[in-house]
N, C-alpha and C positions, 0 to 999 in steps of 0.2 A: 325330220330336229339334228340339227348338227351333231356330231361326234360331243363325248364330253373331254373338257381338259382336265388330269388328273395330275394333280398337285401334291408330291412328297415331301411334305415339310421337314422330316428328320436329314440330317447330314448323311452324304452330298445333297440339296436337295436337287429334282430331278422334276422332268414339266413330260406328260406322253411317257414315262422312264428313258427319258434320257437325259444327263446330266444339263444344270442351266447357274446361270450366272445367279449370287445371292441376292441379289439388289432388286434384279429383272423379276424373282422370283416371290420377294418382299412389296414389292408396290403391285404386283397381279393379286398377290391374297389379301391387301390390303385395299383393293379397288372392290374383292368378293367381299370382304367385311361390311365396306358402306354400302353396300345394297341388302345388306340384311341390315343393319342396325340404322340407316335411314332409308326408305323407296324410294321415299318421294325427291330427293334429293341426295344422291349418293355418290357424293363431291370429294375427292382428297387430294388437298388443298399442298402446294409447295414446301410451304412453312409443315406439314409433316412428315414432308421428306426428309428437310433439313437436317430434323431431331435423327432418324434413323437409318441415314445413308453416310455415316460423317466418313466413314472409311472410302467411299469414292472419291476421285480427286478434285472434280466438280460435278455439282449437283448436276449443271446438261450437259456432260456426259455421259453420268446415270444413266439420265432419264432418257437421252439419245440410243443408247444399249436394250434400256430398256424395250421403246418402240419397235427394234430391229427383232428382238425375240417373241415380241408381242405379233408381231409380222411371222417369221417361222412357224407357231402359234395355230396361227390361221384365227385370230383374234384381235377385232375391232376395239380400239378404245380411242376415247375420244377427248378434248380440251375446254375448256371455258366452262359459262357460268351455266349454260341453258344444255341439260344433258339429253335433250329429248333432238340432239341436231346427230344428221348423218356421218358420220366421221371423216368418211371420205370426199367430204368437200369441206373440212375447215382449213382455214391458214396456217400453214406452219410455223411462219414466225411465231406466232403465240403461244405454237407449243410447251415450249419448258416455262412457264410464267404457270400452265396448271387454269386451273383444278382439272383433273383428270377423274373420268368416269370408264367404265364399261357401255358399253351402248346394247341397247334396250333387250336386242334379242341375245345377248351373249352372256345374261347376265344369272340363265342357270344352267349353262355349260360347267362353271367352275365346280372341281369335285375337290377335295382336301384331304388327303392320308396320312396320317401318322406310323410310320413300319408298315403301310399295307394298308391299316385298320381304316374307318371314314375317322376322324380326325375331330372332335369336341369343339363346342365356343371356346371352353379353356382351353382345349390346347392352342386353337387359331390364335388365339388373344397373347399367348405363351410366348409364339411364334412371331407377333407380331413388336411383341415389346407392351404393349396395350395394357390396362390397369382393367381385372373386372369390377363389373358392378361393385360399390363398396359394400350394397346392404346384401349382395349374393355370394362373395368370394369368401369367407369372413377373412382377409386378409386385414393384417394388424394397420391401422393406420398410421404413418408418420408422425408422430410429436410433435408440436407445434409452437412455439413460442405462446407467452401467454398477453392478454393483452396488457397489463400491467406491466410486461416490458419495452410494449411500445415507444417509440422517438414521441413523444406529447405534438411536437412539430407536425405528423404526420397529416394527426387528426385537423389542424386548424388548417390547413394547406385541401383537406379532403372536402371536411366544412365550408370551405368557400367555395370550391366548385360545385358543391351540390347546389351553393347558392344560388351560383352565376347560370348553372344549367337548367333551375327553377327561372330564373330572371331573363332566359336569353340571350344573355352575354354568354356566345358560347366561343367565340375566336377574338372581340373584343373586350379589354379590359374597361373599367367604367370610369372615368375622370373624374380626379379632384372633387371640380366643381358640381359635377352629378353625385357623388358621394356624398358630401358636404350637404346637397342639394335635399338629398333621401337621407339626412341624418346616419351617416354609415360614417363611422371615423377608422385612422388605418393610424399605426406607428407609424411618425414619421410621414406620415400625408403622403405616401406612396399612392397611386393606382388601385383604386382596384382589381384583382385580376380576375384575365375571363376565365373560363371554365376549366377549356384544355389545359390553361398554364397551370391552374390552380391539380390539377387533377398529376399532369407528368410531375410535376413539384414532389406531389405527396406519394406518385410512383419510386421516387428515385429516393426518399425515406423507409416507403415500405419495407417490411423487415421479415413476415410470417406470410403463410399462403392466402390466410383469411383478408391479407391487406391489398395483397398485389388482386388477389379476386373481386373484390369491390370496387378496386380501380380499375381494373378490368371493363366489369360489367358497365358503370357509368362512364366509360371511354365509349363502350359500344353504342350508348343509348344517345349521346354526343354526335360522334358520328353518323349514325341513322338520320338526326334531328336538320344535318349539317347536306344528308342526302350523297352520302359515301357509302357507296356498298362494300368496298371492296377495303373500304381501314373499317366499317364494320364487324366483317367476319372474320376479319386481323384481330380484332379486338375479343370476340365472342372463342375464337381458337386459343387465344392466351385464356380467355376464362375458363375455356376445355381444359388445356394443361394444369392451370393453380389447383384444380378441383380433382387432379385424378388421382386416386389413394390418398385423398386428406379428410379428415374432419376435420374440415373446417364449419365454422360457427357459422350459423345461415344456410346452408349447405344446398336446404330443400328449394330454399327461395332462391338462391341464385341456380340450381339446373329450373326452375318453373321460368326463370327469366332469360336465361341463357334460350329456351324452346321460343319464348312471347317474340324477343328480338329477330332467331332466327326466322319466324314467320310473318315478324316487318320487312324485312327483307326479300321474302318473297311475294309478298303486297306490292312491295315497290318494282318488282319486277314486274307486275301483272298478270302472278304467277297465282291467280286467287285460289285453286284446285289445290296446291302446296300447301299456300300459308292456312287454309280451311282444316287441312291434315294435322301439320305442324298443334293447330290449337287443340283439336278434338284428340289427337293422341297426348297431348298435356291434362285433357281433363277427364278421359279415360282410364287413365294409371296412376297409383298411389306413390307418391304423398302431391303431384302436383295436383291431384284430384280437388284431392282435400283444399289447400290455397285457394285454387281457385274459384272454391267455396266460402273461404273465412279470411283468408288474408286480404286487405282493401285495395291494395298497391298491387298486387296479380292479379284482383277480380277487376280492375278499373281496365288495367290494362288487354286483359283478354276480352272482355266484352266489348273495349272501345274500338278492337281489331277487329275481330267477331261483327259486329255493326258493320263496320264499312266495309268486311266482305260481301255480307246481306246486300247493305244498299248497291254495290258494283250488281250482283246477280239480278238485284230486283228493277235496274234500270237495263240489264242485257235481256231481259225477258219482256219488259216494255216495248224494247225496241223490234224483238221479232214477234210483237199482237200477242205475246199471252199474256193476257189481263189475271186470269187467275194465279197462275205464277209469281208475277211480277206481284200482287195483293199481298199474296202470304211471305212472299220472301219480304216485301216491304216493311210488315208486321214483326218477321223474326228482326229484322235491322234495330227499329223501334222500340222494340223490348230490351236488346239486347242493350242500347242505348240507353234507357232508362237506368241501365242494371248498373253501367259504368257511371254515369251521373249519380245515381246511390254510393256507388262506392267512393266515389271522390269525395263528395262532402264528408261523408263516414271517414276517411280517412285525413281528413283536413287540412289536405295542397291543395292548393286556390291554381293551383299548375293545370293538376288534372281535369280541375270540373273546369276552367276556360277552353282543356281543346276540347273536350265533346259538347258542348254547350255550342262553338264551333261547326265543331259535326253534324248536330241535331239541327243547326239551322237550316246549313245547305241541304242535309238530306230532305226534309220537308221541303225548300222550292223545288229540289231538283226530281222527288216527285211528284209534287203539284206543274212541274213542266212537261214531265212525261205524262200525265193522266193517267195515275195510278192511281184507284178506287183502296181505298184500306180505312179503315175504321176511323182513324186519325186525319181522313183528309175533312179539306172544310168543302160543304154540299154547295157548287153554282153558287160560287164568289168570284168577285173580279180581283184577274192579276195582282192587283195592287194590294189586294188583304193577304195574298198566300204570300207576297212578297214582305207585309207586314211581318207577318209570326217572323219568317226567318231572320229579318233584322233584328228583331228583338231578342233573339239567342244569341245571333252573335254580339250586339249591342248587350248581352249579358257576361260574353266571354271578352268582352274587349273593357268591359268594368272589371273584372276581377282580373283582369291583369294589371289595371291601374292600384287598382286595392291590393294586389300585392306590391305593389312597389316597383312592375317591369318596366322601365324606359326605355327597351330596348322592345317590344313587342313583335312576335310574327308575325311578316308581310301577308298573310295568311287571309287574316281579319279584311285587309283592304281588299286583297284579292278578290273576295269571295265579294263582296258587296257591290264591287265593280261590278261584277259578271250580274250577280243580281239585277242592279240598277239600269242595264242594259238588256236583260231579258228578252226582255218584249219588243226592239226594235228589230224588224224582221225588214229582209231587202230580198232584191235579186243579187246574186252574184256577182261580184265589183260593179256596184252601183256609182252611178253620175253622183260628182259630189252634193248639186242640190236633191236630189232623192236619199242617197245618206241620211245631210242634216233634216231631213223634213221626219225623220225620228225623235221618239221625245223620251230620253229614259231618266231615270229618276235623279236627281240632282242633290248635292251632298242637302241643304239646306231642307230637300222636303225628306231627306233621311234622318235628320234628326230627328224633325217630328214625329217621323214613323218608329223612329226607337221609343218613343215614352220615355217610360221610368227611367233608360238608358242612354236620356240623347247628351247627356254630360261626357259619355264616354266618350263623342266622336266630335270632342273639339278640342284647342291646340295647335301647336304646330305642325303637329303630323296629322293633322284635318283640316286643312285649307277650302275653300267655299269653294273650290272645281274637282272634278274625278282626275283630269289630267295631273294637278298640279299635286293632289295627294301621290297618286302614282311618280310624280318627277322630286318628289323630296322624301319617296322612300330610297330612290337611286343613285338622288344625289347623295346621298347620307352613305349608301354602301361605295359611290364613287370618294368619300373624302376619307375611305378608311374607317368611318364609326362602326361600320356595320358588315358584316359578311354573311349576303344572306346566300344560298345555293342556287345554282345555274336556274335550275328549276323554277323558280321563286322571279330572279331574274326574270327570265323569260315571261312569265305569266304580266310581272307589271313593264317590261318591253310591249306587250302586245295592249295590254289597256292602255297605257300612254299615249299611243299609237291610236289606238279608236277615240281615245276621248279630245286626241290633238285634232285629230281632222272633225270630229263634230263640231268643237272650236272653230274651226277655218282657220288654225294652223299646219299648214301641208306640212311644211320645213321639218318644223321638230316631229310630226307625226313619221315621215320619213326617215328620221334619223334614228327615232324606235324602232322601225319596221328591217331598217339593213342592220341594227344591231341584234334582233329580234333572230334572223338569218346567220347571222355566226353564232350566235348561242347555239341556235341549235342545231348547228354543227360538232359540236362537242357534248348534247345532250344526250342521253342516255337514251338507245331507240324505244324502250317501254313509256321515259317520258315525254317522247317526241309527240308519242303517237294524240295527244289533243292538241296540239299545233297543226292539224294536216289543210289537207286544200279548205274544205267548207269552211272553216275557223278564219283563215288567213285572206278565202275571197269576203268576208264580210266587211273589210275596210273597201274604201269608192278606188274605182281607178284610178282617179290623180295621185294620188297618195302612191301605190304601183308601180306608176308613170315613174315619179321624180324619183325613188329609192332604187330605180333603176338607172335611172339616167346618172344620178349624182354615183 
């Protein structure tokens, strides 16, 4: 094993007995602290450095100097969101942006001392300027303004933001005529604001750490819904800063939700192990363990994400022909979904129930497609019967969204249904147009029949009579600026529009959608891009590929 790197924290700071720049020592110790605090994601962000290294002329210079020192100390330090990379092969252009981390094989080498004796956790935290855990340090909490001292305009904006978040109006306001149709009034006839606009207005009026923290949490939830993980993590860091050393009302809830949103970020990056580890850590330690059991919102979020993680594991096991593991994991996923659904209805929050209902429908269909044997599998039935059950769960989701006045629902329900509708349409890669059109996807009219009690949820302008129009309606809504879809949703809509336009013989629109998809994939995160691999794109007929290339 390489020799330890001995860091003396007391002034003058030194590394291996040699004087060292304070900023470099601080960053090294902060990296060491991150490996102890969060072994799954031991990241230190540039925002953390700005708080503690303000005496450096510029952050970039301080980071450059620190990396020179790391080289002298023969330590490998990396940057970027993936802490499993080999730092030797990273692009230097992105180094100053962070986040930073110790390479895995370096994490046991750091030894911190104070005056030659092993440093305690409290001494390391004191050197870094971090507040120790409020439950164990005995540190007096910073006095907070009382809630009765709040400018009540804060609450108007905050509640506007929460309502917009529930209704899916993340970046786009509700116009006056839509508000009137929904029975929503506003003084002066202004548009009903989007969630981001309302939360930012609330943040400007926030006066206490309590108010700032709750706005930061909800902004983090908003950015996660938009698929922007960098902004999500930025708001999580803001939430953490607001909570340091303060006795904030709802602090245990904020702590639990901070962990859950961090787990969502890991899940969105396909780091399933990291996401599950974060959930398990929350459920195994007080007070998070109690909240996972008794707080409806925390319980919903925890079980919904745990279900999605186990769903992914079940499908992976099925792909490797491990039938026993796949069945067990599918059982676990559905058990978590059941807990999430119960918590959603218990909390009387329809958008929570809407999300989990759609997730259940898609999980049931995916398990059926993968041939996973579990107790809830339908025995020896047609693929249409499997599709019917999935469609009705997604129909429940769409119906709940309508009932809650959600005039701009997520595109995911439509994307899920278009995927299910073409699920039995199998051809050779890049088939001829005749071979492709010989397949028989489930039509929109048939979908309404299969949706049973939720058939009316699939009527109205957003649900025209052909699938390529269903995709096109949502893409046009985005192009008009009426709706902001995350790039992953847009990419999925482009693919479905290409597939169904080609099936309808409309090759020019299909080729345009394929070109838009290819352009969008260049900007999509690698973890999101994996779905749109060659097997999926080769499901489109050869004439569409040729036309998209020629144009």
